[in-house]
C-alpha positions as CSV (number, residue, x, y, z in Angstrom):
1,M,47.1,-79.2,-75.0
2,S,47.9,-81.5,-72.1
3,G,44.5,-83.0,-71.6
4,C,42.4,-79.8,-72.2
5,C,39.7,-79.7,-74.8
6,D,38.4,-76.3,-76.0
7,N,40.1,-74.4,-73.1
8,S,38.1,-76.3,-70.5
9,C,41.0,-76.0,-68.1
10,S,40.9,-72.2,-68.2
11,I,37.1,-72.3,-67.6
12,D,37.6,-74.7,-64.7
13,A,40.2,-72.3,-63.2
14,L,37.8,-69.4,-63.6
15,R,35.0,-71.4,-61.9
16,E,37.3,-72.2,-59.0
17,R,38.2,-68.5,-58.6
18,Q,34.5,-67.6,-58.7
19,R,33.7,-70.2,-56.1
20,G,36.4,-68.9,-53.8
21,T,35.1,-65.4,-54.3
22,L,31.5,-66.4,-53.4
23,H,32.8,-68.1,-50.2
24,M,34.8,-65.0,-49.3
25,V,31.7,-62.8,-49.8
26,L,29.6,-65.2,-47.8
27,G,32.1,-65.0,-44.9
28,I,32.3,-61.2,-45.1
29,N,28.5,-60.8,-45.0
30,A,28.1,-63.2,-42.1
31,V,30.8,-61.4,-40.1
32,M,29.3,-58.0,-41.0
33,F,25.9,-59.1,-39.9
34,F,27.2,-59.8,-36.3
35,V,29.3,-56.6,-36.2
36,I,26.6,-54.3,-37.4
37,A,23.9,-56.1,-35.2
38,A,26.1,-55.6,-32.2
39,G,26.6,-51.9,-33.1
40,A,22.8,-51.6,-33.6
41,L,22.0,-53.1,-30.2
42,Y,24.7,-51.0,-28.5
43,G,23.7,-47.8,-30.2
44,N,20.0,-48.5,-30.1
45,S,19.8,-47.8,-33.8
46,T,17.0,-49.3,-36.0
47,A,18.8,-48.2,-39.1
48,L,21.9,-50.2,-38.3
49,L,19.6,-53.2,-37.3
50,A,18.0,-53.0,-40.7
51,D,21.4,-52.9,-42.4
52,S,22.5,-55.9,-40.4
53,L,19.4,-57.8,-41.5
54,D,20.2,-56.9,-45.1
55,N,23.6,-58.5,-44.6
56,L,22.0,-61.5,-43.1
57,G,19.7,-61.8,-46.1
58,D,22.7,-61.6,-48.4
59,A,24.6,-64.2,-46.4
60,L,21.6,-66.6,-46.5
61,T,21.3,-66.2,-50.3
62,Y,24.8,-67.3,-51.2
63,P,24.8,-70.9,-49.9
64,P,21.9,-72.1,-52.1
65,S,23.5,-70.4,-55.1
66,L,26.8,-72.4,-54.8
67,P,25.3,-75.8,-55.7
68,C,23.2,-74.2,-58.4
69,R,26.3,-72.7,-60.0
70,E,28.0,-76.1,-59.9
71,I,25.0,-77.9,-61.5
72,S,24.8,-75.2,-64.2
73,G,28.5,-75.5,-65.0
74,R,28.2,-79.3,-65.4
75,R,25.2,-79.0,-67.6
76,S,26.8,-76.4,-69.9
77,R,29.9,-78.5,-70.2
78,R,27.9,-81.6,-71.0
79,S,25.7,-79.8,-73.6
80,S,28.6,-78.2,-75.4
81,R,30.4,-81.4,-76.3
82,P,30.5,-82.0,-80.0
83,D,28.6,-85.3,-79.9
84,R,25.7,-83.4,-78.3
85,L,25.6,-80.7,-80.9
86,G,24.5,-83.0,-83.8
87,S,27.9,-82.9,-85.5
88,R,28.5,-86.6,-85.9
89,S,31.6,-87.6,-87.9
């Protein structure tokens, strides 16, 4: 299995794709905040301003979730090892 134990390589690849997706969504939300805020100021629209603040809230939520996701992944990998499950040979 070339160094992979219990398909951990495919799980690691999935986690990398998810991390890339979260970074992409963070960038999109940050850019959209500025675009919509500029449109709201130009058009004097409170509805667009509220929408831009919603995008800002989303963009501010993603950065703290990235380290939490990494910590969760490490803990689940560590806890799923056979020596941690009580099956001693």
